[in-house]
C-alpha positions as CSV (number, residue, x, y, z in Angstrom):
1,M,81.7,94.1,127.9
2,N,79.2,94.7,131.0
3,K,76.9,91.8,132.5
4,L,73.7,92.6,131.0
5,Q,75.4,92.1,127.6
6,L,77.5,89.1,128.5
7,L,74.1,87.5,129.7
8,Y,72.5,88.3,126.5
9,V,75.6,86.6,124.3
10,T,76.1,83.6,126.5
11,K,71.8,83.4,126.4
12,Q,71.8,83.3,122.4
13,A,74.7,80.8,122.4
14,V,72.6,78.7,124.8
15,S,69.6,78.9,122.7
16,K,71.5,78.2,119.3
17,A,73.2,75.2,121.1
18,W,69.8,73.8,122.5
19,Q,68.2,74.3,118.6
20,R,71.0,72.3,116.8
21,E,70.6,69.7,119.7
22,Q,66.6,69.6,119.6
23,K,67.4,69.4,115.5
24,R,70.0,66.5,116.1
25,L,67.4,64.5,118.1
26,Y,64.5,64.9,116.0
27,S,66.7,63.5,112.8
28,E,68.0,60.5,115.3
29,K,64.6,60.0,116.1
30,K,63.4,59.8,112.3
31,S,66.3,57.7,111.5
32,V,65.6,55.3,114.5
33,A,61.7,55.3,113.6
34,E,62.4,54.6,110.1
35,G,65.1,52.3,110.6
36,T,66.8,49.4,108.9
37,L,63.8,47.8,107.8
38,G,61.9,50.7,107.0
39,S,65.0,51.6,104.6
40,R,65.0,48.4,103.1
41,W,61.0,48.1,102.6
42,K,61.5,51.2,100.7
43,E,64.1,49.5,98.5
44,R,62.2,46.4,97.9
45,E,59.4,48.8,96.6
46,T,61.3,50.6,94.6
47,A,62.8,47.3,93.2
48,Q,59.6,45.5,92.6
49,E,58.1,49.0,91.0
50,S,60.9,49.1,88.6
51,A,60.4,45.4,87.6
52,Y,56.7,45.9,87.0
53,F,57.3,49.0,84.9
54,N,60.0,46.9,82.9
55,R,57.8,44.2,82.4
56,E,55.2,46.5,81.0
57,D,58.0,48.3,79.1
58,E,58.8,45.0,77.5
59,Q,55.1,43.9,76.5
60,A,54.7,47.6,75.0
61,V,57.6,46.9,72.9
62,Q,56.5,43.6,71.8
63,R,53.4,44.7,71.0
64,L,54.5,47.3,68.9
65,A,56.9,45.1,67.0
66,A,54.1,43.2,66.0
67,K,52.4,45.8,64.4
68,L,55.4,47.3,62.6
69,R,56.1,43.5,61.4
70,Q,52.8,44.0,59.8
71,Q,52.6,47.1,58.2
72,I,56.1,46.0,56.7
73,E,55.1,42.7,55.5
74,P,52.7,43.3,52.5
75,S,49.4,40.7,52.6
76,E,49.1,38.6,49.5
77,E,46.4,40.9,48.0
78,V,49.1,43.9,48.0
79,L,51.7,41.1,46.7
80,A,49.4,39.9,44.0
81,Q,48.8,43.7,42.8
82,Q,52.6,44.1,42.9
83,R,52.9,41.0,40.6
84,K,50.7,42.0,38.4
85,G,51.9,45.8,38.0
86,V,55.3,44.1,37.0
87,A,54.0,41.7,34.8
88,E,52.4,44.7,33.3
89,I,55.2,47.2,33.0
90,L,57.6,44.2,31.8
91,Q,55.5,43.0,28.7
92,K,55.2,47.1,28.3
93,H,58.9,47.2,27.4
94,G,58.8,44.3,25.4
95,V,60.1,41.9,28.1
96,Q,58.2,38.2,28.4
97,P,58.1,37.9,32.2
98,N,58.1,34.7,33.6
99,Q,56.9,34.0,37.4
100,S,60.6,33.5,39.0
101,L,61.5,36.7,37.3
102,I,58.0,38.6,38.9
103,E,58.9,36.8,42.1
104,D,62.6,38.3,42.3
105,I,61.3,41.8,41.9
106,V,58.6,42.0,43.8
107,R,61.2,40.4,46.8
108,F,63.7,43.0,45.8
109,F,61.5,46.0,47.1
110,H,60.4,44.1,50.2
């Protein structure tokens, strides 16, 4: 290897070492600038955000459950129609319905 080649290889090695050192210094500056307080602040923000969305999800689930209960639990009008229908069916088949029998049959379907 002649002197010119040696100088070129050395220059490349120094250049790469310089670039690595610059990257290292930049990353250290960045971490020092963020610091422990910066990371703690980000963790706190993340935790608060999670708690907020958990509360929102819980409220949405409660609203959905209330709607489902309203759909599942029949109104008095629906129950009256069902009682009337059960009484008619029983009379059609020759069974004399009483109120407790009709209520038991209607409750069975709910």
